[in-house]
C-alpha distance (Angstrom), angle and dihedral (degrees) to the residues before:
residue distance angle dihedral
M1 . . .
K2 3.81 . .
K3 3.78 117.4 .
Y4 3.81 95.3 -155.2
H5 3.78 125.8 46.1
I6 3.82 130.1 -169.5
T7 3.79 115.3 -135.3
L8 3.80 115.2 169.6
T9 3.77 128.5 -161.8
D10 3.80 121.9 -132.3
A11 3.83 90.8 -103.5
E12 3.80 92.5 50.7
R13 3.79 91.1 47.6
Q14 3.81 91.6 51.2
Q15 3.82 90.5 49.3
L16 3.81 91.4 53.0
Q17 3.79 92.0 47.6
A18 3.82 90.3 50.6
I19 3.81 91.1 52.2
I20 3.79 90.9 50.8
A21 3.82 92.8 46.5
K22 3.82 96.4 47.8
R23 3.82 97.6 35.6
N24 3.80 87.5 -156.4
A25 3.78 94.9 132.2
K26 3.78 131.9 78.0
S27 3.78 116.3 -70.2
Q28 3.80 91.4 -114.2
A29 3.79 91.3 53.6
V30 3.82 90.6 50.9
K31 3.80 91.0 51.1
R32 3.81 91.4 48.7
A33 3.81 89.1 50.3
Y34 3.81 90.2 55.9
V35 3.80 91.9 48.4
L36 3.81 93.9 46.7
L37 3.78 92.3 51.0
A38 3.80 92.0 46.4
A39 3.82 92.5 49.0
D40 3.81 95.2 45.1
E41 3.80 105.2 124.7
N42 3.81 92.0 -164.5
Q43 3.79 87.2 76.6
D44 3.77 125.2 74.8
N45 3.80 94.5 -134.7
W46 3.81 97.6 51.4
K47 3.80 115.3 146.2
T48 3.78 133.6 -129.6
D49 3.79 122.3 -117.3
E50 3.83 91.3 -102.1
Q51 3.81 91.2 52.5
I52 3.82 91.6 48.0
K53 3.79 90.2 49.4
A54 3.80 92.5 52.7
T55 3.81 94.2 44.3
Y56 3.81 102.7 43.4
Q57 3.82 101.8 24.8
V58 3.80 97.2 -120.0
S59 3.76 128.8 135.4
I60 3.78 124.4 -107.5
R61 3.79 90.0 -119.5
S62 3.82 90.9 55.7
I63 3.79 90.4 52.2
E64 3.80 91.0 49.4
R65 3.81 92.0 50.2
L66 3.81 89.8 49.5
R67 3.81 90.3 53.4
E68 3.79 90.6 49.3
R69 3.80 93.0 49.6
F70 3.79 91.2 48.9
V71 3.81 92.5 53.8
E72 3.81 99.6 36.0
D73 3.81 101.7 37.0
G74 3.80 106.6 18.1
F75 3.78 140.5 -112.5
E76 3.83 99.1 -61.3
F77 3.79 93.4 50.6
A78 3.80 91.7 48.4
L79 3.81 91.5 49.7
N80 3.82 101.5 41.5
G81 3.78 102.2 21.6
K82 3.78 125.6 -138.7
K83 3.77 113.6 -31.5
R84 3.75 110.8 -121.4
E85 3.75 114.7 -128.6
K86 3.78 110.7 -122.5
Y87 3.75 111.9 -119.5
K88 3.76 110.1 -123.9
E89 3.76 111.9 -156.1
V90 3.77 114.0 -134.1
V91 3.79 108.0 -116.2
F92 3.79 112.2 -143.6
D93 3.78 118.3 -154.1
G94 3.76 128.0 -133.3
T95 3.81 92.1 -89.2
V96 3.80 92.8 63.9
E97 3.80 90.8 45.4
A98 3.80 90.5 50.0
H99 3.81 91.1 52.2
L100 3.80 89.9 49.4
I101 3.81 92.6 50.7
A102 3.81 92.3 47.1
L103 3.80 90.3 48.1
R104 3.79 92.1 49.1
C105 3.80 91.2 51.8
S106 3.81 92.6 51.1
D107 3.79 126.0 84.5
P108 3.83 115.7 -78.1
P109 3.80 119.2 -112.1
A110 3.76 119.8 -83.6
G111 3.77 112.2 -76.5
Y112 3.81 94.7 30.2
A113 3.77 125.3 98.3
H114 3.80 94.0 -156.5
W115 3.80 141.9 -9.7
T116 3.80 120.6 -80.6
V117 3.78 128.6 -163.2
R118 3.79 91.5 -111.0
L119 3.79 92.5 48.3
L120 3.81 92.1 49.9
A121 3.80 91.6 50.8
E122 3.81 92.0 50.3
K123 3.80 92.2 46.3
M124 3.82 92.6 50.4
I125 3.81 89.4 55.9
E126 3.80 92.8 42.6
L127 3.81 91.7 54.0
N128 3.84 90.5 48.8
Y129 3.79 93.3 -119.5
V130 3.82 88.5 130.8
E131 3.78 135.8 6.3
T132 3.79 92.3 -131.9
I133 3.79 136.6 -5.0
G134 3.78 131.7 171.5
R135 3.77 129.2 -132.9
E136 3.81 91.0 -116.9
T137 3.82 91.3 55.8
V138 3.80 90.3 50.7
R139 3.80 90.4 48.1
K140 3.81 92.3 52.2
M141 3.80 92.5 49.0
L142 3.79 91.5 49.9
K143 3.80 91.8 46.6
K144 3.81 91.6 50.5
N145 3.79 89.9 54.2
E146 3.82 93.1 41.7
L147 3.81 92.1 -116.5
K148 3.81 121.8 146.3
P149 3.81 118.4 -165.2
C150 3.80 91.9 -152.5
R151 3.80 92.2 60.5
V152 3.78 117.9 94.1
K153 3.80 94.7 -144.2
S154 3.79 132.6 23.1
W155 3.78 122.5 -147.4
V156 3.79 95.9 -168.0
I157 3.80 100.0 84.5
P158 3.84 135.3 3.8
E159 3.75 123.1 -87.6
A160 3.78 113.0 -77.6
S161 3.78 116.0 -97.6
A162 3.77 138.5 155.0
K163 3.81 90.5 -95.9
F164 3.80 91.5 48.8
V165 3.83 93.6 50.6
C166 3.80 91.2 46.1
Q167 3.79 92.8 52.7
M168 3.80 92.9 44.1
E169 3.81 91.9 51.7
E170 3.80 89.0 49.2
V171 3.82 90.7 53.3
L172 3.80 91.6 47.8
E173 3.81 90.5 50.5
V174 3.81 90.2 53.8
Y175 3.81 93.1 50.2
Q176 3.80 92.3 49.7
R177 3.79 95.2 55.8
P178 3.82 115.7 114.3
Y179 3.78 119.0 -112.3
D180 3.79 114.1 -81.2
P181 3.83 117.2 172.8
T182 3.80 90.4 -157.3
H183 3.83 91.9 52.8
P184 3.80 105.3 31.7
V185 3.80 121.5 -175.8
I186 3.80 111.1 -127.6
C187 3.82 121.5 -158.6
L188 3.78 116.5 -156.7
D189 3.79 128.4 -171.1
E190 3.78 134.2 163.3
A191 3.77 138.3 -161.3
R192 3.79 134.8 -177.3
R193 3.80 115.8 -127.2
Q194 3.79 128.5 -171.2
L195 3.79 116.0 -129.8
L196 3.81 116.5 -135.5
S197 3.77 133.9 -176.1
E198 3.79 130.7 -166.0
T199 3.80 120.0 -109.1
R200 3.80 92.0 -159.3
S201 3.77 129.9 32.7
G202 3.76 117.4 -111.7
F203 3.78 124.7 -127.1
R204 3.79 139.5 -157.5
D205 3.81 118.6 -124.4
P206 3.84 124.5 -139.1
K207 3.82 90.0 -92.7
G208 3.80 91.0 60.0
V209 3.82 96.6 -107.8
Q210 3.81 114.7 141.9
H211 3.82 114.8 -134.5
Y212 3.81 125.4 -156.7
N213 3.78 128.6 -173.3
Y214 3.79 114.4 -120.9
E215 3.80 92.5 -135.2
Y216 3.79 116.9 97.0
K217 3.77 141.1 168.5
R218 3.80 125.1 -128.0
E219 3.79 113.2 -123.5
G220 3.80 98.8 -177.1
V221 3.79 129.8 -96.4
A222 3.78 135.0 -69.4
E223 3.79 132.6 -157.3
V224 3.81 113.9 -128.8
F225 3.81 115.8 -159.3
M226 3.79 119.3 -165.7
V227 3.80 114.7 -157.7
A228 3.81 113.9 -173.0
Q229 3.78 140.9 171.7
P230 3.84 102.8 -158.9
L231 3.79 95.9 -172.2
A232 3.81 93.4 46.7
G233 3.79 96.4 43.1
R234 3.82 92.4 -124.4
R235 3.81 125.4 139.3
E236 3.78 133.8 174.2
V237 3.82 132.3 -179.0
V238 3.81 121.7 -151.3
V239 3.81 121.6 -170.8
T240 3.82 120.5 -160.0
D241 3.81 136.0 172.0
S242 3.79 100.1 -129.4
H243 3.78 140.2 47.1
N244 3.79 110.1 -135.1
S245 3.77 145.2 111.1
L246 3.80 93.6 -92.5
E247 3.79 93.0 58.9
W248 3.79 90.6 45.4
A249 3.82 91.2 52.0
K250 3.81 91.1 49.0
V251 3.81 91.0 52.7
V252 3.79 91.3 48.7
G253 3.80 88.3 49.5
L254 3.81 89.1 58.9
S255 3.81 90.8 60.9
P256 3.83 112.1 110.2
R257 3.77 109.4 -109.4
N258 3.81 107.7 150.4
G259 3.78 89.5 -143.4
R260 3.80 92.2 -56.7
L261 3.77 136.1 107.7
V262 3.81 115.6 -76.2
P263 3.82 117.8 -161.9
T264 3.80 106.1 -146.2
A265 3.81 123.4 -161.4
S266 3.78 110.2 -154.4
R267 3.78 135.6 162.1
W268 3.81 94.6 -158.8
C269 3.79 101.6 98.0
R270 3.80 104.0 162.1
T271 3.78 93.6 70.3
Q272 3.79 95.2 46.2
L273 3.79 94.0 71.2
I274 3.78 116.7 96.2
G275 3.78 87.5 -149.6
S276 3.80 93.1 62.9
P277 3.84 119.2 111.7
Q278 3.80 91.4 -96.9
G279 3.79 93.7 35.0
R280 3.80 94.9 113.5
S281 3.81 88.8 60.4
L282 3.78 88.9 64.3
R283 3.78 91.2 65.6
S284 3.81 90.3 62.4
I285 3.82 92.3 56.5
R286 3.78 122.6 68.6
C287 3.83 101.4 -127.0
P288 3.80 119.5 -171.9
A289 3.76 114.7 -97.7
G290 3.78 113.0 -107.7
A291 3.80 91.8 29.8
G292 3.73 121.3 143.7
H293 3.76 106.7 44.8
S294 3.78 105.5 171.2
A295 3.80 137.4 171.0
K296 3.78 92.6 -149.5
D297 3.77 129.4 90.0
């Protein structure tokens, strides 16, 4: 004697027949629709479990579970199964990442030769930086910043110190400010690029492939400054010949400020010091107040 029985209503039967006719559902849902219709005891031609097994190539246990789901959880659950909850990855902001980097660059706890991914995750929770964090999340953050816990020394960023943490938190606070057109946040970065010229002209062969000679001539270097307003969608590139505080101050002076304060996030720290060789040149240029936030010593 079966404990669970399938009895479909006319509406449920029509829904199953529509799924079978259109075949627009998942294959498992179509197979369940066949089994539910065949096991419907409200019809005169309903089939036994053995007949359903032979016809639709399903096990007896699967048919029994389908009957149980229909009775215990309802028609929709029996047809579509349990909906899987989508895993939503916790997105950590720059503050958490900064704490992780500073922790990684500090000395490991007593009794450990170096930091491990597991140890970093446990320490982040212990210090109340996060409520929970997995080893894989820590590994991805370290990989993104080119940090390896097994290495004794990292060359990516300076050693952690009170000054370093203070400056990093200041930079993070600037980046987290909401957009304000009267107080825009300007991001400034620079890179040195070597200029090259060809000694021989290239040519294109009959197949359309362009050929270049490997010989080249050095034409000096150029400094490329990138000035960007991420929240405003504005970007500007400035190319100069030299790499000094005066050029940096000129580029900062080009930032739109409308006579107001402009917080500037920059990673070029050497030129921000008034005591640098060209520091006195900075006094002759009206730089925006608050300029020069940097996470470097």
